Each structure stands twice: as structure tokens, then as C-alpha cells.
C-alpha positions in Angstrom: 153.0 -26.8 76.7 156.7 -27.4 76.3 158.9 -25.1 74.2 162.6 -26.0 74.7 164.9 -23.0 74.5 167.7 -24.8 72.7 165.6 -25.5 69.6 164.6 -23.5 66.5 161.0 -23.5 65.3 159.2 -23.1 61.9 155.9 -21.3 61.4 154.5 -24.7 60.5 155.1 -26.0 64.0 158.2 -28.1 63.5 161.3 -27.9 65.6 164.9 -28.2 64.5 168.0 -29.0 66.5 171.2 -28.5 64.6 174.6 -29.9 65.3 177.3 -29.0 62.8 175.6 -29.6 59.4 173.0 -32.2 60.6 169.5 -31.1 61.6 167.2 -33.2 63.7 163.5 -32.4 62.9 160.3 -33.1 64.7 156.8 -31.8 65.4 156.4 -29.3 68.3 154.4 -30.1 71.5 151.9 -27.5 70.5 151.4 -29.1 67.1 150.9 -32.6 68.6 148.4 -31.2 71.1 146.4 -29.5 68.2 146.5 -32.7 66.1 145.4 -35.0 68.9 146.1 -38.7 68.8 148.5 -39.3 65.8 147.5 -42.6 64.0 149.6 -42.5 60.8 152.8 -40.9 59.5 154.3 -40.8 56.1 158.0 -39.9 56.0 160.5 -39.4 53.2 163.1 -42.0 52.3 166.8 -41.8 53.3 168.5 -40.0 50.4 165.4 -37.8 49.5 166.1 -34.1 49.1 164.0 -31.7 51.1 163.4 -28.1 49.9 162.6 -25.6 52.7 158.9 -24.7 52.7 157.9 -27.7 50.6 155.9 -30.7 51.8 158.0 -33.8 52.6 155.5 -36.0 54.5 152.1 -36.4 56.0 150.8 -36.8 59.6 147.3 -38.1 60.2 145.5 -37.9 63.5 142.1 -38.9 64.7 141.0 -35.3 63.8 142.8 -34.3 60.6 145.4 -35.0 57.9 148.3 -32.5 57.6 151.3 -32.1 55.3 154.7 -31.8 56.9 156.7 -28.8 55.5 160.5 -28.9 55.5 161.9 -26.2 57.8 165.3 -26.5 56.0 166.8 -27.6 52.7 168.9 -30.8 52.7 169.3 -34.5 52.2 167.5 -37.0 54.5 170.2 -39.1 56.2 168.0 -40.9 58.7 164.4 -41.5 59.6 163.0 -42.5 62.9 162.2 -46.2 62.1 159.9 -46.6 65.2 157.4 -44.0 64.0 155.7 -45.8 61.1 154.6 -48.6 63.5 154.1 -46.4 66.5 153.2 -42.9 65.5 151.7 -42.2 68.9 155.3 -41.8 70.2 155.1 -38.2 68.9 152.2 -37.5 71.3 154.0 -38.8 74.3 157.6 -37.6 73.5 157.6 -34.9 70.7 161.1 -33.7 71.5 163.0 -36.9 72.4 161.7 -40.2 71.1 159.3 -38.7 68.6 161.8 -37.0 66.3 161.0 -37.5 62.6 164.1 -37.2 60.5 167.7 -36.1 60.3 168.8 -33.9 57.4 172.2 -32.9 56.2 171.9 -29.2 55.7 172.7 -27.6 52.3 172.9 -24.1 53.8 173.2 -23.9 57.6 172.4 -20.2 57.4 168.8 -21.2 56.8 168.6 -21.9 60.5 168.7 -18.1 61.0 165.3 -17.8 59.3 163.7 -20.0 62.0 162.1 -18.8 65.2 163.7 -19.0 68.6 161.6 -20.3 71.5 160.4 -16.9 72.6 159.3 -15.9 69.1 157.6 -19.2 68.6 155.7 -18.9 71.9 154.5 -15.4 70.8 153.4 -16.8 67.5 151.3 -19.5 69.2 149.7 -17.0 71.6 148.7 -14.9 68.6 147.1 -18.0 67.0 145.1 -18.9 70.0 
């Protein structure tokens, strides 16, 4: 299982990579493994406002349907246009090609509330 050190993680198994006030968001390698083959994805529209901790989309796999919960508050500035037609990209490349959305952060200090790689790894080990 891959847990890159340069990312932040939410307790809902999403990763965040922030550069200035833009956050790139995706599903962690652990989450895609747990979900299994991803067959459908519903993402917000560009311009939608996300509220930290609130649902913003849906991921459906062969096993289950799960809500996606925003790890940060902000405005959606870009979505990964390849995913609606090829959601399985998340399974093969959760940290590169399988990113979900880009968000303009309202409060970059929210990033401090997310887990670092070591803390996220500990959380996963406690769940297993």
C-alpha cells in the first residue's frame, strides 16, 4: 500500500496536495483497495462550493457505493474530466492520473487539521 509522505490525508481516506491556495484531492490507495474495481464516479461541477466534512460526490465500485466527503472547504476550480468515462483510473493510479478535483481553499489553515502520512498509516492499521 502506497502512502506518499508529501500528502495530507482525511479520516475519510482522501488525500490532499496543496500548492499555494489550490488543493488537489483524490482517494487514497488504501481506499481504492477497499472499494475494489471502481465502476462509477459522480463529481461536483466547476464552481460548486465544498464544505469540509460534507459530501460532495459519490464513488461506486463492484462492492459498494460510498459518499465522498470534502477534506477542505473551497470552490471547485477543476475536475478530472477523464474519470466519468474511465473511473477505473483511480484503481491503477490513485495519486497521479486518478486525482478527482482541484479546489481553491477558503482557509488554508484547514490543512493543519488533516493527517500526515505517518498518522494516516497508524489510523489504517487501527482499522484493520
